[in-house]
C-alpha angles and dihedrals in degrees: 000000000000091000090054092051093049092047092047091050089049091055092045093052090049092052090048091051091048092047092048094050091049092048093048092048090052092046095051103030106018096056124059111247134187104268092214102050106007098243113154110252112240124203089259092054090045090056095045099054125033107180125180128189099225092202094060099019088230126143114242127188138228129176097213144006092268095053088044090067094040087065089071088079089068100023108042092177115055140154114208131192112186135177119228107256093229105037099029110180091356089079130050117270119268109238119204126177122192118193124186089349094306132101107257100172140009121183116221099025090211090072114127132189113220100211100198091157087073086069103030100027088227131115091221090072095062124101138168122220129197096206145356093277092056090044093056094043091052094045089051100041107018094220141011110252088205093056105098092192097057105119094186122058095182129119115254108245122253114266092024106165118236104212133182113243097254092052093046095048100067100059093037093050089048089053087055130171115332102167115102115180120214112275113269087219090056091051090046088052090055090051092049091050089050091052090049093050090046092051092051091048093050091048091049090049092051090048091054091049096048096078090050092051090049093057115102 
């Protein structure tokens, strides 16, 4: 009986290892994440910022307006379509083009980045405003409760700077990308180890059952 329990435990551990490796792979490679900080991109974030690397024509993701500009450290040529954090789809899209790591175009020019993370050190404090009215509303209220696409329901910190995009880009690009996902090779190694343990467990189980099958 003890041999059966040990072998069964062996197989159970192998299945847990396999399941864990699959789950981790999905979490880190199956879901879009902010390339700058690693935050999982929600449907609201996905709608607020559509960022394209114009060199590769690939979609890249950012969780907030601050991380959006941090991506310029790895993607010096980007086209950005952003929704105002207060008005959302009730206002025109903000269009930003970054070329060779520099801001080449911002439409409208009244766009401001509310860099709350400079005060709170958290992405959830960042906003983007299309004009002065939106800027003041966001500084006063933090978010618009009637905006269904607002991913962050936090209050913007006091003394949050409202910067034009060119001014904001330089320090954010210098901060760069800090998120490093687990190596896919490492996760594959865990899965292979799980398969190996499972194979040993199954073989041991079969070996235990063979004498029983051989009995008349």
